[in-house]
DOMILO-186741 format. One record per residue (C-alpha): x negated, y negated, z; residue in three letters; residue number from 1. Coordinates in Angstrom, 1 decimal, padded with zeros to 4 digits. Layout:
<pts>
<pt xx="X" yy="Y" zz="Z" r="Ala" k="NUM"/>
...
</pts>
This chain:
<pts>
<pt xx="-041.1" yy="029.2" zz="-062.6" r="Met" k="1"/>
<pt xx="-043.5" yy="026.2" zz="-061.3" r="Ala" k="2"/>
<pt xx="-045.3" yy="026.7" zz="-058.1" r="Leu" k="3"/>
<pt xx="-043.1" yy="023.9" zz="-056.3" r="Arg" k="4"/>
<pt xx="-039.7" yy="025.7" zz="-056.8" r="Asp" k="5"/>
<pt xx="-041.6" yy="029.5" zz="-056.0" r="Met" k="6"/>
<pt xx="-042.1" yy="027.8" zz="-052.7" r="Leu" k="7"/>
<pt xx="-038.9" yy="026.4" zz="-052.3" r="Ser" k="8"/>
<pt xx="-037.2" yy="029.7" zz="-052.6" r="Leu" k="9"/>
<pt xx="-039.6" yy="031.8" zz="-050.7" r="Cys" k="10"/>
<pt xx="-038.4" yy="028.5" zz="-048.1" r="Gly" k="11"/>
<pt xx="-035.0" yy="029.2" zz="-048.3" r="Arg" k="12"/>
<pt xx="-035.4" yy="033.0" zz="-048.0" r="Ile" k="13"/>
<pt xx="-037.3" yy="032.5" zz="-045.0" r="Gly" k="14"/>
<pt xx="-034.5" yy="030.4" zz="-043.3" r="Leu" k="15"/>
<pt xx="-032.1" yy="032.9" zz="-044.2" r="Ile" k="16"/>
<pt xx="-033.9" yy="035.6" zz="-042.8" r="Val" k="17"/>
<pt xx="-034.2" yy="033.9" zz="-040.0" r="Ala" k="18"/>
<pt xx="-030.8" yy="032.7" zz="-039.0" r="Ala" k="19"/>
<pt xx="-029.7" yy="036.3" zz="-039.5" r="Phe" k="20"/>
<pt xx="-032.5" yy="037.7" zz="-036.9" r="Ala" k="21"/>
<pt xx="-031.5" yy="034.7" zz="-034.8" r="Phe" k="22"/>
<pt xx="-027.8" yy="035.7" zz="-034.5" r="Val" k="23"/>
<pt xx="-028.2" yy="039.4" zz="-034.7" r="Ala" k="24"/>
<pt xx="-030.7" yy="038.8" zz="-031.2" r="Ser" k="25"/>
<pt xx="-027.8" yy="036.9" zz="-029.7" r="Ile" k="26"/>
<pt xx="-025.2" yy="039.7" zz="-030.3" r="Val" k="27"/>
<pt xx="-027.6" yy="042.6" zz="-029.8" r="Ala" k="28"/>
<pt xx="-029.2" yy="041.3" zz="-026.6" r="Gly" k="29"/>
<pt xx="-026.2" yy="041.7" zz="-024.3" r="Pro" k="30"/>
<pt xx="-025.3" yy="045.4" zz="-025.9" r="Leu" k="31"/>
<pt xx="-029.0" yy="046.6" zz="-025.4" r="Leu" k="32"/>
<pt xx="-029.4" yy="045.3" zz="-022.1" r="Glu" k="33"/>
<pt xx="-026.2" yy="047.5" zz="-021.2" r="Lys" k="34"/>
<pt xx="-027.7" yy="050.5" zz="-023.1" r="Val" k="35"/>
<pt xx="-031.1" yy="050.4" zz="-021.7" r="Leu" k="36"/>
<pt xx="-030.5" yy="049.1" zz="-018.1" r="Phe" k="37"/>
<pt xx="-027.8" yy="051.0" zz="-017.0" r="Ser" k="38"/>
<pt xx="-028.0" yy="053.2" zz="-014.4" r="Gln" k="39"/>
<pt xx="-026.9" yy="056.6" zz="-014.2" r="Val" k="40"/>
<pt xx="-025.7" yy="058.1" zz="-011.3" r="Thr" k="41"/>
<pt xx="-025.2" yy="061.8" zz="-011.0" r="Val" k="42"/>
<pt xx="-022.7" yy="063.8" zz="-008.4" r="Thr" k="43"/>
<pt xx="-023.1" yy="067.3" zz="-007.4" r="Glu" k="44"/>
<pt xx="-019.4" yy="069.1" zz="-006.6" r="Arg" k="45"/>
<pt xx="-020.3" yy="071.7" zz="-003.5" r="Ser" k="46"/>
<pt xx="-018.2" yy="075.1" zz="-003.8" r="Thr" k="47"/>
<pt xx="-018.6" yy="075.3" zz="000.5" r="Leu" k="48"/>
<pt xx="-015.7" yy="073.7" zz="002.6" r="Pro" k="49"/>
<pt xx="-017.0" yy="070.6" zz="004.3" r="Leu" k="50"/>
<pt xx="-017.3" yy="071.2" zz="007.9" r="Leu" k="51"/>
<pt xx="-017.0" yy="068.4" zz="010.3" r="Pro" k="52"/>
<pt xx="-020.6" yy="067.7" zz="011.7" r="Pro" k="53"/>
<pt xx="-021.4" yy="068.7" zz="016.0" r="Ala" k="54"/>
<pt xx="-022.0" yy="065.8" zz="018.1" r="Asp" k="55"/>
<pt xx="-023.8" yy="067.3" zz="020.6" r="Asn" k="56"/>
<pt xx="-025.3" yy="070.8" zz="020.3" r="Pro" k="57"/>
<pt xx="-024.3" yy="071.6" zz="024.3" r="Ser" k="58"/>
<pt xx="-020.5" yy="071.0" zz="023.0" r="Glu" k="59"/>
<pt xx="-020.3" yy="073.5" zz="020.6" r="Gln" k="60"/>
<pt xx="-018.2" yy="076.5" zz="021.2" r="His" k="61"/>
<pt xx="-020.1" yy="079.9" zz="021.8" r="Thr" k="62"/>
<pt xx="-016.7" yy="081.9" zz="021.8" r="Gly" k="63"/>
<pt xx="-017.1" yy="082.6" zz="025.5" r="Lys" k="64"/>
<pt xx="-014.0" yy="082.1" zz="028.0" r="Pro" k="65"/>
<pt xx="-014.2" yy="079.4" zz="030.4" r="Gly" k="66"/>
</pts>
């Protein structure tokens, strides 16, 4: 195989690899963005009953009549 034919073959293979890499980057870009930059939120379930907060400590009932 002549040198010219070998360079032509390597050039074609290089263009094919570059085209596949370009298409793969277009397809994988949005998918990787969702995976790598997704925010994970964790919630904790409380076993205690939720009580309404008292607005003013002086208004709390102390159990004394009156």
